[in-house]
PABAFI-261898 format. One record per residue (C-alpha): x, y, z. Coordinates in steps of 0.02 Angstrom, whole numbers, padded with zeros to 5 digits, always signed. Layout:
// PABAFI-261898
XYZ/...
This chain:
// PABAFI-261898
+06438+04785-00920/+06380+04958-00869/+06386+05015-01049/+06249+04882-01097/+06155+04922-00947/+06152+05106-00978/+06077+05070-01160/+05938+04969-01098/+05890+05066-00936/+05717+05043-00885/+05591+05199-00935/+05490+05297-00827/+05332+05173-00828/+05446+05022-00799/+05526+05087-00655/+05353+05163-00585/+05273+04985-00601/+05436+04886-00551/+05474+04977-00392/+05299+04983-00319/+05315+04786-00282/+05478+04817-00203/+05391+04933-00087/+05259+04805-00057/+05371+04685+00003/+05489+04799+00107/+05432+04702+00256/+05518+04554+00202/+05671+04635+00120/+05706+04730+00282/+05633+04595+00410/+05764+04477+00317/+05904+04589+00314/+06042+04481+00273/+06134+04497+00442/+05966+04509+00547/+05936+04347+00459/+06102+04260+00511/+06117+04337+00678/+05948+04395+00762/+05866+04241+00835/+05717+04341+00881/+05690+04395+00692/+05735+04220+00637/+05583+04154+00729/+05476+04279+00659/+05506+04241+00472/+05607+04113+00370/+05758+04158+00282/+05802+04117+00102/+05994+04125+00071/+05952+04139-00107/+05844+04290-00096/+05864+04428-00208/+05825+04597-00276/+05673+04698-00271/+05538+04696-00399/+05596+04529-00477/+05614+04441-00299/+05444+04512-00232/+05359+04338-00180/+05514+04232-00135/+05522+04264+00052/+05364+04299+00130/+05335+04283+00328/+05147+04274+00290/+05048+04208+00154/+05047+04324-00011/+04872+04398-00037/+04787+04389-00199/+04805+04580-00218/+04999+04558-00190/+05009+04424-00308/+04922+04530-00441/+05031+04689-00413/+05188+04582-00428/+05147+04476-00573/+05055+04618-00678/+05210+04736-00670/+05300+04618-00822/+05144+04634-00926/+05120+04815-00896/+05287+04840-00961/+05248+04771-01129/+05081+04847-01152/+05122+05029-01116/+05205+05172-01214/+05331+05245-01106/+05272+05427-01167/+05374+05560-01067/+05500+05438-00993/+05650+05535-01088/+05575+05694-01036/+05625+05679-00853/+05781+05780-00812/+05904+05647-00751/+05955+05760-00597/+05785+05816-00545/+05712+05739-00388/+05556+05643-00354/+05483+05579-00207/+05488+05387-00157/+05401+05298-00007/+05476+05298+00165/+05567+05136+00180/+05461+05009+00283/+05608+04966+00383/+05621+05143+00449/+05438+05141+00493/+05466+04972+00581/+05620+05038+00677/+05524+05180+00735/+05380+05062+00781/+05493+04952+00893/+05568+05096+00979/+05394+05144+01049/+05328+05080+01229/+05246+04915+01203/+05085+04964+01225/+05099+05100+01088/+05164+04979+00958/+05068+04918+00808/+05077+04741+00776/+05187+04684+00629/+05050+04631+00516/+04944+04777+00536/+05098+04894+00517/+05123+04806+00341/+04937+04806+00305/+04939+05014+00336/+05094+05020+00222/+05018+04932+00087/+04872+05032+00087/+04967+05191+00079/+05073+05124-00074/+04917+05064-00170/+04819+05223-00138/+04779+05303-00303/+04867+05471-00264/+05013+05410-00168/+05174+05514-00170/+05295+05402-00270/+05370+05484-00422/+05297+05655-00375/+05412+05801-00405/+05507+05831-00248/+05489+06031-00269/+05312+05987-00242/+05333+05902-00067/+05468+06003+00004/+05430+05914+00175/+05458+05751+00116/+05630+05687+00149/+05624+05515+00057/+05681+05568-00120/+05788+05522-00264/+05866+05592-00423/+05782+05509-00583/+05965+05452-00630/+05959+05361-00463/+05804+05265-00492/+05871+05220-00660/+06034+05151-00612/+05961+05047-00454/+05825+04976-00569/+05961+04925-00683/+06071+04859-00557/+05934+04759-00461/+05884+04675-00633/+06073+04628-00664/+06084+04563-00498/+05936+04434-00538/+06033+04361-00672/+06164+04295-00543/+06048+04174-00451/+06033+04010-00520/+05885+03976-00412/+05783+04088-00506/+05809+04002-00677/+05803+03827-00585/+05979+03783-00621/+06113+03714-00498/+06289+03781-00524/+06373+03799-00367/+06336+03862-00186/+06442+04021-00208/+06390+04059-00390/+06270+04191-00325/+06375+04261-00194/+06518+04282-00320/+06386+04357-00432/+06336+04494-00309/+06517+04531-00285/+06530+04550-00462/+06385+04684-00482/+06459+04780-00340/+06622+04780-00414/+06546+04849-00576/+06460+04991-00468/+06619+05033-00402/+06697+05041-00595/+06563+05156-00638/+06598+05263-00496/+06792+05259-00531/+06736+05307-00713/+06642+05461-00670/+06776+05510-00539/+06902+05501-00662/+06833+05624-00784/+06945+05783-00797/+06785+05898-00816/+06718+05937-00631/+06558+06025-00675/+06383+06003-00586/+06334+05871-00705/+06486+05769-00668/+06463+05786-00486/+06275+05747-00476/+06309+05595-00578/+06440+05539-00470/+06321+05560-00327/+06182+05467-00413/+06295+05316-00426/+06331+05337-00230/+06150+05356-00191/+06102+05206-00305/+06235+05095-00232/+06157+05132-00050/+05988+05105-00101/+06050+04935-00188/+06147+04882-00015/+05997+04924+00084/+05871+04834-00024/+05936+04691-00099/+05976+04547+00011/+06161+04511+00025/+06167+04341+00120/+06252+04257-00014/+06388+04399-00045/+06428+04420+00147/+06424+04227+00185/+06573+04219+00062/+06659+04287+00212/+06825+04320+00093/+06956+04450+00113/+06903+04520-00053/+06720+04539+00026/+06802+04650+00172/+06914+04751+00044/+06758+04786-00066/+06658+04850+00094/+06800+04965+00118/+06801+05030-00054/+06613+05069-00055/+06670+05169+00098/+06807+05255+00013/+06688+05297-00137/+06574+05376-00018/+06699+05499+00061/+06782+05526-00101/+06617+05594-00170/+06593+05693-00014/+06758+05770-00034/+06719+05824-00215/+06567+05893-00163/+06669+05985-00016/+06783+06060-00157/+06632+06118-00268/+06555+06211-00120/+06407+06095-00118/+06445+06010+00057/+06304+06111+00137/+06124+06079+00208/+06050+06185+00073/+06152+06103-00074/+06089+06052-00247/+06123+05872-00187/+05953+05864-00101/+05960+05699-00038/+06139+05728+00041/+06089+05703+00224/+05966+05552+00169/+06101+05457+00080/+06219+05491+00223/+06101+05406+00336/+06065+05255+00219/+06260+05236+00229/+06273+05232+00424/+06115+05125+00429/+06200+04997+00305/+06356+04989+00407/+06255+04958+00560/+06186+04807+00483/+06368+04739+00468/+06404+04771+00656/+06385+04583+00698/+06505+04527+00574/+06696+04516+00580/+06711+04662+00453/+06800+04835+00499/+06664+04957+00464/+06748+05092+00358/+06743+05283+00365/+06605+05308+00496/+06669+05436+00588/+06734+05528+00434/+06563+05527+00358/+06484+05593+00509/+06627+05739+00521/+06573+05776+00339/+06388+05789+00394/+06435+05892+00529/+06544+06014+00422/+06397+06025+00308/+06284+06079+00450/+06164+05924+00417/+06045+05872+00559/+06054+05687+00543/+05894+05659+00648/+05798+05753+00522/+05896+05697+00368/+05841+05517+00338/+05827+05359+00440/+05752+05343+00609/+05872+05326+00752/+06034+05401+00658/+06060+05517+00795/+06065+05377+00921/+06194+05278+00815/+06303+05437+00809/+06292+05463+01001/+06334+05269+01022/+06486+05278+00913/+06547+05444+01000/+06530+05362+01164/+06624+05224+01109/+06776+05326+01022/+06745+05507+01079/+06668+05657+01012/+06656+05688+00817/+06699+05860+00765/+06666+05931+00594/+06792+05882+00454/+06940+05991+00483/+07064+06043+00348/+07045+06109+00170/+06975+05994+00032/+07098+05946-00088/+07110+05843-00258/+07081+05657-00212/+07096+05671-00021/+07060+05484+00009/+07164+05421-00134/+07035+05340-00230/+07133+05338-00392/+07291+05254-00333/+07196+05132-00209/+07064+05079-00330/+07190+05068-00483/+07292+04941-00361/+07145+04832-00315/+07095+04827-00503/+07268+04760-00539/+07272+04633-00391/+07088+04576-00438/+07004+04525-00596/+06859+04637-00546/+06686+04665-00626/+06624+04596-00792/+06503+04459-00839/+06568+04308-00773/+06435+04268-00668/+06290+04323-00766/+06176+04192-00827/+06115+04275-00972/+06295+04274-01043/+06306+04081-01042/+06277+03986-01202/+06115+03885-01212/+06201+03726-01193/+06279+03786-01035/+06120+03847-00959/+06038+03674-01013/+06186+03581-00933/+06150+03670-00762/+05963+03670-00774/+05875+03548-00660/+05768+03482-00812/+05918+03493-00921/+05834+03622-01034/+05888+03792-01059/+05766+03907-00956/+05776+04041-01082/+05747+03921-01229/+05593+04029-01277/+05666+04194-01254/+05736+04275-01409/+05930+04284-01426/+05928+04476-01450/+05825+04507-01286/+05946+04393-01201/+06094+04480-01278/+06021+04648-01228/+05986+04605-01053/+05791+04630-01085/+05735+04490-00982/+05644+04494-00805/+05653+04352-00699/+05501+04289-00607/+05570+04174-00465/+05424+04083-00423/+05430+03923-00527/+05592+03989-00622/+05487+04084-00752/+05563+04221-00857/+05496+04329-00979/+05557+04438-01103/+05540+04630-01057/+05497+04752-01165/+05629+04859-01248/+05630+05046-01233/
């Protein structure tokens, strides 16, 4: 799967256009985080949950706790049109491992707001309006070179942006609701499992390369960073609600991949606060924040102490590195399990046994692939599962479907061919 995706990765223009609607929709994506929506009655009371909600740009208007404004409708809908109308000049000129600015995630702004005294808090709608204004500003910070804004902590490699955008699109192809189809209650959940397995396969491929140079290490880290963005930004209700042993095993492998990447950076003397991996601390806070969203589930939360120990070894100030309140989460964990010291011992090859463990996981389970990719179904099969018994992709050329150049518009189950780049 990853090979086909890499040949059809969205270009710079596509990403800039598609990611903005995600950020406009951060309120609903994070307010309706899968586990908050399932476990937090206070938040459920403020917003409706859609168990089949899905990723970023293509899912922009499916779950709103308030009506979609005309402006938002235009932003979300016009992105696909602009994809087809613009030449993506310069998109190939962006160095893959250069860093670019992204907006501060809305969930982080909201968490800081909720931590204030009640009289100092900003109303949810007002907070969202302020955020919308910021990201719609003509001269906003998105995609500005990080070197021009050294004080801005919210950054990502261009390679990370590309991977995230490709994976969110691929995830949307697992959701029958988006195609006005009815397959099974667990189809989307197993599709999300498949997508995440493909991410781990991509990491394993990069990890397994014999040549360990900076390019290899940065690509490995870009995969980890994109995976963390995906796990935070894409509603995972359908996946987590499978509540299968394989789900918990997969979560453990996500953690194992994370510490394995940190070990490789350590071996290369790149585990430092001033590392060439500029988002090292930020992505560590993403990982810790994501695990925190799982704390009300019955899953074991893997490698929290080890990741914190790596951060301390690197001399990273987690309070300043990324997500608001990370230092409090660290203190809470230490109060529970004791002081976490900087990781001791020398780094060594495959310290966390990634190769052996993942090879066994791959043998025992049929992981990854395209079994839950609706685009890979035959036209007759799609028609059979469609509510109106017509192929929802009837008007899309075969080549666009084969290449994955399709962008889903959830409202009304409309699908349009995306531009090839």
